[in-house]
N, C-alpha and C positions, 0 to 999 in steps of 0.2 A: 435436452440441451442444458448445459450448465450456465449459471449466471454468476458473474459476468463472463462473457466469452473471452478467450485468449486474444482473439483478433481485436476486440474493442479495447482491451487493456493495453495492447501494444501501441495503440494510437496515443495513449497518455504517457508512455515511457519509451525510452530509446532501445531497449533490448530485453530479452527474456531474463538475462542475468540480473539486470536492474530490477525487473519485476519481482523476481524471487527474493532478492536482498531486501528491498523496501517492504514487501508484504510480510516477510518473516520477522523483520525487526518490529513492525507495527503490531503483528499478532502477539509477539512476546510482551509488548507493552500492554495490550488489552488483557492478556491472561494474567499478568502480574498485578495490574491495577484494576480490579473488578469494580471498585467503587466509582471510578470515573466513567466507565462504559464507552461504547462506540460513539463516533461523531455523527453517524447516520441515525435518522429517527428510529425506524423499526427495520433492522437488517433482515434480509431474507434468510441468511445463513445463521446457524447457531454456533458455529465453530469460529475461533479467533482468526484463522487464515481467511476464511470466507468473508468475514466482516471487514478485514483489512482490504481485501480485493474490492469490496463494495465501496469502501471509502476512496479508493483510487479512482474507480470509474465515476463516482459522484463528485470528483474534484475537491474532496475534503482533505486529501492527503497528497502532498507534492514533494518533489525531490529536486535538489540542485546539485549538479556535479561540480566538485571543486577540483581545480587543477593545481597540484602542489608546486608545479614549476613556476606559476605566476607569482608566488610569494617570494621566490628567490631573487627576483630582479631588483 
């Protein structure tokens, strides 16, 4: 079984598309800035995408959907 599971991750985000987008962006940040490192203490995964998924499941990484139509009013 993979950690974290897709079912547990989808309880934190609203869709698989959002999950892929948020985790890919964070994985890129982790890969580019190796000096800062992950927000989790000792990640199970050694790859940036796995670390990003662990950050999502451990509530270290959040996302907020912005509606551009709200700004036009």
